[in-house]
N, CA, C and O atoms as a printed pandas DataFrame, in Angstrom:
     atom_number atom_name residue_name chain_id  residue_number  x_coord  y_coord  z_coord
0              1         N          MET        A               1   14.114   -1.138   36.626
1              2        CA          MET        A               1   15.269   -0.408   36.134
2              3         C          MET        A               1   15.652   -0.867   34.731
3              4         O          MET        A               1   16.050   -0.050   33.900
4              5         N          ALA        A               2   15.536   -2.170   34.459
5              6        CA          ALA        A               2   15.927   -2.699   33.148
6              7         C          ALA        A               2   15.033   -2.159   32.046
7              8         O          ALA        A               2   15.507   -1.863   30.949
8              9         N          LYS        A               3   13.737   -2.027   32.331
9             10        CA          LYS        A               3   12.814   -1.492   31.327
10            11         C          LYS        A               3   13.145   -0.035   31.004
11            12         O          LYS        A               3   13.060    0.390   29.852
12            13         N          LYS        A               4   13.520    0.719   32.030
13            14        CA          LYS        A               4   13.876    2.126   31.842
14            15         C          LYS        A               4   15.118    2.244   30.955
15            16         O          LYS        A               4   15.178    3.110   30.082
16            17         N          GLU        A               5   16.094    1.386   31.177
17            18        CA          GLU        A               5   17.312    1.380   30.360
18            19         C          GLU        A               5   17.000    0.995   28.917
19            20         O          GLU        A               5   17.540    1.578   27.977
20            21         N          PHE        A               6   16.122    0.006   28.754
21            22        CA          PHE        A               6   15.718   -0.400   27.413
22            23         C          PHE        A               6   15.051    0.755   26.674
23            24         O          PHE        A               6   15.327    0.990   25.497
24            25         N          GLU        A               7   14.177    1.470   27.365
25            26        CA          GLU        A               7   13.485    2.605   26.751
26            27         C          GLU        A               7   14.473    3.701   26.350
27            28         O          GLU        A               7   14.314    4.328   25.302
28            29         N          LYS        A               8   15.479    3.929   27.170
29            30        CA          LYS        A               8   16.501    4.929   26.830
30            31         C          LYS        A               8   17.271    4.512   25.589
31            32         O          LYS        A               8   17.494    5.323   24.690
32            33         N          LYS        A               9   17.679    3.246   25.537
33            34        CA          LYS        A               9   18.421    2.750   24.375
34            35         C          LYS        A               9   17.564    2.804   23.121
35            36         O          LYS        A               9   18.049    3.144   22.042
36            37         N          GLU        A              10   16.294    2.467   23.265
37            38        CA          GLU        A              10   15.377    2.513   22.128
38            39         C          GLU        A              10   15.213    3.953   21.633
39            40         O          GLU        A              10   15.171    4.193   20.427
40            41         N          ALA        A              11   15.122    4.894   22.545
41            42        CA          ALA        A              11   15.004    6.305   22.165
42            43         C          ALA        A              11   16.264    6.782   21.441
43            44         O          ALA        A              11   16.171    7.511   20.454
44            45         N          LEU        A              12   17.431    6.378   21.919
45            46        CA          LEU        A              12   18.681    6.743   21.255
46            47         C          LEU        A              12   18.784    6.088   19.875
47            48         O          LEU        A              12   19.302    6.691   18.934
48            49         N          PHE        A              13   18.291    4.856   19.760
49            50        CA          PHE        A              13   18.310    4.175   18.472
50            51         C          PHE        A              13   17.426    4.903   17.463
51            52         O          PHE        A              13   17.714    4.903   16.266
52            53         N          ARG        A              14   16.354    5.520   17.946
53            54        CA          ARG        A              14   15.458    6.264   17.055
54            55         C          ARG        A              14   16.173    7.437   16.395
55            56         O          ARG        A              14   15.803    7.846   15.294
56            57         N          ILE        A              15   17.178    7.975   17.044
57            58        CA          ILE        A              15   17.963    9.042   16.425
58            59         C          ILE        A              15   18.701    8.498   15.210
59            60         O          ILE        A              15   18.734    9.142   14.162
60            61         N          LEU        A              16   19.288    7.322   15.346
61            62        CA          LEU        A              16   19.968    6.672   14.224
62            63         C          LEU        A              16   18.978    6.377   13.095
63            64         O          LEU        A              16   19.276    6.605   11.923
64            65         N          VAL        A              17   17.804    5.869   13.461
65            66        CA          VAL        A              17   16.770    5.593   12.460
66            67         C          VAL        A              17   16.342    6.886   11.768
67            68         O          VAL        A              17   16.152    6.906   10.552
68            69         N          LEU        A              18   16.192    7.951   12.529
69            70        CA          LEU        A              18   15.815    9.247   11.967
70            71         C          LEU        A              18   16.799    9.687   10.895
71            72         O          LEU        A              18   16.396   10.142    9.825
72            73         N          ILE        A              19   18.070    9.555   11.178
73            74        CA          ILE        A              19   19.096    9.991   10.222
74            75         C          ILE        A              19   19.136    9.085    9.001
75            76         O          ILE        A              19   19.044    9.571    7.874
76            77         N          ILE        A              20   19.271    7.797    9.199
77            78        CA          ILE        A              20   19.453    6.870    8.072
78            79         C          ILE        A              20   18.183    6.725    7.252
79            80         O          ILE        A              20   18.198    6.947    6.041
80            81         N          THR        A              21   17.083    6.355    7.897
81            82        CA          THR        A              21   15.836    6.163    7.163
82            83         C          THR        A              21   15.321    7.491    6.623
83            84         O          THR        A              21   14.775    7.544    5.521
84            85         N          GLY        A              22   15.490    8.548    7.384
85            86        CA          GLY        A              22   15.053    9.868    6.919
86            87         C          GLY        A              22   15.724   10.261    5.612
87            88         O          GLY        A              22   15.058   10.750    4.700
88            89         N          ILE        A              23   17.023   10.057    5.510
89            90        CA          ILE        A              23   17.745   10.381    4.275
90            91         C          ILE        A              23   17.262    9.509    3.124
91            92         O          ILE        A              23   17.017   10.005    2.024
92            93         N          ILE        A              24   17.125    8.212    3.377
93            94        CA          ILE        A              24   16.664    7.291    2.325
94            95         C          ILE        A              24   15.277    7.697    1.830
95            96         O          ILE        A              24   15.041    7.758    0.623
96            97         N          LEU        A              25   14.364    7.972    2.753
97            98        CA          LEU        A              25   13.003    8.318    2.357
98            99         C          LEU        A              25   12.923    9.669    1.657
99           100         O          LEU        A              25   12.092    9.849    0.767
100          101         N          MET        A              26   13.762   10.610    2.036
101          102        CA          MET        A              26   13.740   11.917    1.369
102          103         C          MET        A              26   14.240   11.801   -0.082
103          104         O          MET        A              26   13.667   12.408   -0.986
104          105         N          VAL        A              27   15.291   11.032   -0.294
105          106        CA          VAL        A              27   15.782   10.814   -1.659
106          107         C          VAL        A              27   14.741   10.051   -2.465
107          108         O          VAL        A              27   14.454   10.387   -3.614
108          109         N          TRP        A              28   14.185    9.025   -1.845
109          110        CA          TRP        A              28   13.179    8.189   -2.492
110          111         C          TRP        A              28   11.937    9.010   -2.848
111          112         O          TRP        A              28   11.277    8.735   -3.850
112          113         N          LYS        A              29   11.613   10.030   -2.018
113          114        CA          LYS        A              29   10.449   10.882   -2.255
114          115         C          LYS        A              29   10.549   11.585   -3.610
115          116         O          LYS        A              29    9.545   11.717   -4.311
116          117         N          TYR        A              30   11.730   12.031   -3.979
117          118        CA          TYR        A              30   11.889   12.712   -5.263
118          119         C          TYR        A              30   11.679   11.744   -6.425
119          120         O          TYR        A              30   11.103   12.114   -7.449
120          121         N          LEU        A              31   12.139   10.520   -6.269
121          122        CA          LEU        A              31   11.895    9.500   -7.289
122          123         C          LEU        A              31   10.401    9.232   -7.416
123          124         O          LEU        A              31    9.888    9.112   -8.529
124          125         N          ILE        A              32    9.706    9.137   -6.303
125          126        CA          ILE        A              32    8.259    8.896   -6.315
126          127         C          ILE        A              32    7.542   10.060   -6.987
127          128         O          ILE        A              32    6.580    9.848   -7.725
128          129         N          PHE        A              33    7.992   11.273   -6.745
129          130        CA          PHE        A              33    7.391   12.441   -7.396
130          131         C          PHE        A              33    7.513   12.329   -8.913
131          132         O          PHE        A              33    6.545   12.570   -9.634
132          133         N          VAL        A              34    8.694   11.967   -9.396
133          134        CA          VAL        A              34    8.908   11.799  -10.841
134          135         C          VAL        A              34    8.030   10.669  -11.386
135          136         O          VAL        A              34    7.436   10.808  -12.455
136          137         N          LEU        A              35    7.944    9.563  -10.666
137          138        CA          LEU        A              35    7.115    8.442  -11.105
138          139         C          LEU        A              35    5.630    8.797  -11.102
139          140         O          LEU        A              35    4.871    8.304  -11.937
140          141         N          THR        A              36    5.217    9.644  -10.174
141          142        CA          THR        A              36    3.827   10.096  -10.136
142          143         C          THR        A              36    3.500   10.915  -11.377
143          144         O          THR        A              36    2.451   10.727  -11.994
144          145         N          ILE        A              37    4.393   11.818  -11.739
145          146        CA          ILE        A              37    4.197   12.626  -12.948
146          147         C          ILE        A              37    4.193   11.722  -14.176
147          148         O          ILE        A              37    3.361   11.884  -15.068
148          149         N          LEU        A              38    5.119   10.775  -14.219
149          150        CA          LEU        A              38    5.185    9.832  -15.344
150          151         C          LEU        A              38    3.894    9.027  -15.449
151          152         O          LEU        A              38    3.347    8.865  -16.540
152          153         N          ASN        A              39    3.409    8.524  -14.321
153          154        CA          ASN        A              39    2.173    7.748  -14.334
154          155         C          ASN        A              39    0.983    8.619  -14.737
155          156         O          ASN        A              39    0.061    8.134  -15.392
156          157         N          LEU        A              40    0.993    9.875  -14.360
157          158        CA          LEU        A              40   -0.058   10.808  -14.775
158          159         C          LEU        A              40   -0.103   10.928  -16.297
159          160         O          LEU        A              40   -1.174   10.867  -16.902
160          161         N          PHE        A              41    1.074   11.100  -16.911
161          162        CA          PHE        A              41    1.123   11.198  -18.369
162          163         C          PHE        A              41    0.727    9.887  -19.041
163          164         O          PHE        A              41    0.084    9.893  -20.091
164          165         N          ILE        A              42    1.110    8.770  -18.437
165          166        CA          ILE        A              42    0.711    7.470  -18.984
166          167         C          ILE        A              42   -0.814    7.351  -18.982
167          168         O          ILE        A              42   -1.405    6.894  -19.960
168          169         N          VAL        A              43   -1.444    7.759  -17.887
169          170        CA          VAL        A              43   -2.905    7.700  -17.797
170          171         C          VAL        A              43   -3.541    8.647  -18.810
171          172         O          VAL        A              43   -4.525    8.292  -19.459
172          173         N          LEU        A              44   -2.988    9.841  -18.948
173          174        CA          LEU        A              44   -3.554   10.810  -19.889
174          175         C          LEU        A              44   -3.484   10.325  -21.333
175          176         O          LEU        A              44   -4.409   10.554  -22.112
176          177         N          PHE        A              45   -2.393    9.656  -21.692
177          178        CA          PHE        A              45   -2.221    9.240  -23.086
178          179         C          PHE        A              45   -2.748    7.842  -23.393
179          180         O          PHE        A              45   -3.190    7.582  -24.512
180          181         N          SER        A              46   -2.707    6.946  -22.422
181          182        CA          SER        A              46   -3.154    5.574  -22.694
182          183         C          SER        A              46   -4.525    5.260  -22.114
183          184         O          SER        A              46   -5.174    4.305  -22.541
184          185         N          GLY        A              47   -4.969    6.046  -21.154
185          186        CA          GLY        A              47   -6.264    5.816  -20.546
186          187         C          GLY        A              47   -6.256    4.833  -19.397
187          188         O          GLY        A              47   -7.308    4.570  -18.814
188          189         N          LYS        A              48   -5.099    4.279  -19.050
189          190        CA          LYS        A              48   -5.015    3.386  -17.893
190          191         C          LYS        A              48   -3.673    3.587  -17.193
191          192         O          LYS        A              48   -2.676    3.974  -17.803
192          193         N          ARG        A              49   -3.687    3.312  -15.896
193          194        CA          ARG        A              49   -2.476    3.530  -15.099
194          195         C          ARG        A              49   -1.484    2.395  -15.289
195          196         O          ARG        A              49   -1.846    1.286  -15.684
196          197         N          HIS        A              50   -0.233    2.696  -15.002
197          198        CA          HIS        A              50    0.832    1.699  -15.037
198          199         C          HIS        A              50    0.893    1.096  -13.643
199          200         O          HIS        A              50    1.404    1.724  -12.716
200          201         N          LYS        A              51    0.377   -0.116  -13.488
201          202        CA          LYS        A              51    0.215   -0.724  -12.173
202          203         C          LYS        A              51    1.546   -0.893  -11.432
203          204         O          LYS        A              51    1.610   -0.686  -10.220
204          205         N          GLU        A              52    2.606   -1.267  -12.152
205          206        CA          GLU        A              52    3.898   -1.477  -11.478
206          207         C          GLU        A              52    4.435   -0.181  -10.884
207          208         O          GLU        A              52    5.008   -0.197   -9.795
208          209         N          LEU        A              53    4.261    0.938  -11.577
209          210        CA          LEU        A              53    4.693    2.221  -11.021
210          211         C          LEU        A              53    3.888    2.560   -9.767
211          212         O          LEU        A              53    4.435    3.041   -8.775
212          213         N          ALA        A              54    2.601    2.305   -9.828
213          214        CA          ALA        A              54    1.749    2.571   -8.670
214          215         C          ALA        A              54    2.151    1.699   -7.482
215          216         O          ALA        A              54    2.190    2.182   -6.350
216          217         N          MET        A              55    2.447    0.433   -7.722
217          218        CA          MET        A              55    2.827   -0.469   -6.636
218          219         C          MET        A              55    4.195   -0.095   -6.056
219          220         O          MET        A              55    4.411   -0.210   -4.849
220          221         N          PHE        A              56    5.114    0.351   -6.910
221          222        CA          PHE        A              56    6.411    0.812   -6.410
222          223         C          PHE        A              56    6.215    2.024   -5.504
223          224         O          PHE        A              56    6.877    2.145   -4.473
224          225         N          SER        A              57    5.319    2.906   -5.882
225          226        CA          SER        A              57    5.021    4.080   -5.059
226          227         C          SER        A              57    4.399    3.668   -3.734
227          228         O          SER        A              57    4.617    4.321   -2.713
228          229         N          GLU        A              58    3.633    2.599   -3.743
229          230        CA          GLU        A              58    3.001    2.123   -2.515
230          231         C          GLU        A              58    4.036    1.659   -1.495
231          232         O          GLU        A              58    3.808    1.786   -0.292
232          233         N          TYR        A              59    5.163    1.126   -1.948
233          234        CA          TYR        A              59    6.236    0.765   -1.009
234          235         C          TYR        A              59    6.690    1.997   -0.231
235          236         O          TYR        A              59    6.871    1.943    0.986
236          237         N          TRP        A              60    6.871    3.102   -0.943
237          238        CA          TRP        A              60    7.294    4.338   -0.272
238          239         C          TRP        A              60    6.225    4.787    0.716
239          240         O          TRP        A              60    6.542    5.158    1.846
240          241         N          ASN        A              61    4.963    4.756    0.299
241          242        CA          ASN        A              61    3.874    5.171    1.196
242          243         C          ASN        A              61    3.874    4.356    2.481
243          244         O          ASN        A              61    3.733    4.914    3.569
244          245         N          THR        A              62    4.030    3.053    2.366
245          246        CA          THR        A              62    4.016    2.176    3.532
246          247         C          THR        A              62    5.216    2.442    4.435
247          248         O          THR        A              62    5.073    2.518    5.656
248          249         N          GLU        A              63    6.392    2.584    3.841
249          250        CA          GLU        A              63    7.593    2.837    4.649
250          251         C          GLU        A              63    7.534    4.205    5.314
251          252         O          GLU        A              63    7.988    4.356    6.449
252          253         N          TRP        A              64    6.989    5.198    4.635
253          254        CA          TRP        A              64    6.841    6.523    5.234
254          255         C          TRP        A              64    5.898    6.443    6.440
255          256         O          TRP        A              64    6.167    7.042    7.481
256          257         N          TYR        A              65    4.797    5.702    6.296
257          258        CA          TYR        A              65    3.834    5.511    7.375
258          259         C          TYR        A              65    4.500    4.824    8.572
259          260         O          TYR        A              65    4.332    5.259    9.711
260          261         N          LYS        A              66    5.254    3.754    8.314
261          262        CA          LYS        A              66    5.957    3.062    9.391
262          263         C          LYS        A              66    6.982    3.974   10.059
263          264         O          LYS        A              66    7.140    3.952   11.279
264          265         N          PHE        A              67    7.672    4.772    9.257
265          266        CA          PHE        A              67    8.683    5.700    9.775
266          267         C          PHE        A              67    8.045    6.720   10.726
267          268         O          PHE        A              67    8.560    6.944   11.822
268          269         N          ILE        A              68    6.949    7.328   10.324
269          270        CA          ILE        A              68    6.285    8.333   11.157
270          271         C          ILE        A              68    5.746    7.704   12.443
271          272         O          ILE        A              68    5.879    8.282   13.521
272          273         N          ARG        A              69    5.144    6.531   12.330
273          274        CA          ARG        A              69    4.634    5.855   13.531
274          275         C          ARG        A              69    5.775    5.507   14.490
275          276         O          ARG        A              69    5.626    5.631   15.705
276          277         N          TYR        A              70    6.900    5.077   13.949
277          278        CA          TYR        A              70    8.042    4.715   14.788
278          279         C          TYR        A              70    8.642    5.958   15.446
279          280         O          TYR        A              70    8.934    5.947   16.642
280          281         N          MET        A              71    8.822    7.008   14.684
281          282        CA          MET        A              71    9.467    8.206   15.217
282          283         C          MET        A              71    8.605    8.941   16.239
283          284         O          MET        A              71    9.137    9.665   17.081
284          285         N          THR        A              72    7.293    8.771   16.182
285          286        CA          THR        A              72    6.412    9.420   17.151
286          287         C          THR        A              72    6.055    8.494   18.319
287          288         O          THR        A              72    5.153    8.794   19.102
288          289         N          PHE        A              73    6.762    7.381   18.429
289          290        CA          PHE        A              73    6.615    6.424   19.530
290          291         C          PHE        A              73    5.235    5.760   19.563
291          292         O          PHE        A              73    4.812    5.271   20.610
292          293         N          VAL        A              74    4.538    5.739   18.439
293          294        CA          VAL        A              74    3.258    5.052   18.361
294          295         C          VAL        A              74    3.487    3.550   18.216
295          296         O          VAL        A              74    2.704    2.738   18.708
296          297         N          SER        A              75    4.568    3.200   17.537
297          298        CA          SER        A              75    4.859    1.793   17.260
298          299         C          SER        A              75    6.344    1.532   17.493
299          300         O          SER        A              75    7.169    2.443   17.419
300          301         N          ASN        A              76    6.666    0.286   17.773
301          302        CA          ASN        A              76    8.068   -0.129   17.862
302          303         C          ASN        A              76    8.497   -0.880   16.614
303          304         O          ASN        A              76    9.602   -1.422   16.567
304          305         N          LYS        A              77    7.645   -0.921   15.608
305          306        CA          LYS        A              77    7.968   -1.588   14.346
306          307         C          LYS        A              77    8.883   -0.668   13.539
307          308         O          LYS        A              77    8.474    0.408   13.101
308          309         N          ARG        A              78   10.105   -1.104   13.355
309          310        CA          ARG        A              78   11.107   -0.266   12.704
310          311         C          ARG        A              78   10.914   -0.217   11.191
311          312         O          ARG        A              78   10.526   -1.211   10.575
312          313         N          PRO        A              79   11.186    0.943   10.597
313          314        CA          PRO        A              79   11.058    1.076    9.148
314          315         C          PRO        A              79   12.297    0.552    8.428
315          316         O          PRO        A              79   13.304    0.226    9.055
316          317         N          PHE        A              80   12.205    0.477    7.107
317          318        CA          PHE        A              80   13.327    0.102    6.252
318          319         C          PHE        A              80   14.462    1.084    6.482
319          320         O          PHE        A              80   14.175    2.274    6.614
320          321         N          PRO        A              81   15.680    0.701    6.537
321          322        CA          PRO        A              81   16.327   -0.580    6.292
322          323         C          PRO        A              81   16.516   -1.411    7.555
323          324         O          PRO        A              81   17.302   -2.359    7.555
324          325         N          PHE        A              82   15.817   -1.077    8.618
325          326        CA          PHE        A              82   15.957   -1.798    9.884
326          327         C          PHE        A              82   14.939   -2.924   10.030
327          328         O          PHE        A              82   14.919   -3.621   11.044
328          329         N          SER        A              83   14.104   -3.098    9.029
329          330        CA          SER        A              83   13.160   -4.210    8.994
330          331         C          SER        A              83   12.874   -4.551    7.533
331          332         O          SER        A              83   13.305   -3.852    6.616
332          333         N          LYS        A              84   12.152   -5.621    7.348
333          334        CA          LYS        A              84   11.800   -6.063    5.999
334          335         C          LYS        A              84   10.862   -5.045    5.338
335          336         O          LYS        A              84    9.934   -4.539    5.969
336          337         N          MET        A              85   11.119   -4.756    4.071
337          338        CA          MET        A              85   10.260   -3.846    3.333
338          339         C          MET        A              85    8.966   -4.569    2.985
339          340         O          MET        A              85    8.981   -5.741    2.609
340          341         N          GLU        A              86    7.860   -3.870    3.110
341          342        CA          GLU        A              86    6.561   -4.464    2.808
342          343         C          GLU        A              86    5.655   -3.384    2.220
343          344         O          GLU        A              86    5.979   -2.196    2.227
344          345         N          ARG        A              87    4.528   -3.831    1.718
345          346        CA          ARG        A              87    3.525   -2.867    1.291
346          347         C          ARG        A              87    2.217   -3.244    1.974
347          348         O          ARG        A              87    2.045   -4.374    2.430
348          349         N          MET        A              88    1.318   -2.306    2.038
349          350        CA          MET        A              88    0.052   -2.555    2.734
350          351         C          MET        A              88   -0.703   -3.686    2.059
351          352         O          MET        A              88   -0.749   -3.775    0.832
352          353         N          SER        A              89   -1.287   -4.540    2.865
353          354        CA          SER        A              89   -1.903   -5.762    2.369
354          355         C          SER        A              89   -3.095   -5.520    1.452
355          356         O          SER        A              89   -3.399   -6.375    0.620
356          357         N          ARG        A              90   -3.769   -4.405    1.570
357          358        CA          ARG        A              90   -4.955   -4.193    0.741
358          359         C          ARG        A              90   -4.608   -3.997   -0.718
359          360         O          ARG        A              90   -5.493   -4.054   -1.571
360          361         N          PHE        A              91   -3.330   -3.766   -1.031
361          362        CA          PHE        A              91   -2.918   -3.551   -2.404
362          363         C          PHE        A              91   -2.245   -4.760   -3.031
363          364         O          PHE        A              91   -1.824   -4.692   -4.186
364          365         N          LYS        A              92   -2.134   -5.857   -2.310
365          366        CA          LYS        A              92   -1.438   -7.044   -2.826
366          367         C          LYS        A              92   -2.256   -7.743   -3.879
367          368         O          LYS        A              92   -1.824   -8.760   -4.422
């Protein structure tokens, strides 16, 4: 019975995560779009990418991935701001 109650509470908590993290990621998505265009122009004019812009975008990619996995019940690892922000290890 306790596990069933925990699962119910976890499912209800996902609604809160959906609202809060969803809003943050949607706003952040527009910033990433602008940074992508900016990095495109930097590459076109300088011939090399701006690594810091790319790495900042990678934070969004990682958090979006964690968010989708959490919301579809694939993982219990909570996305930002309910856990520490990280980026995928292959880009460190």
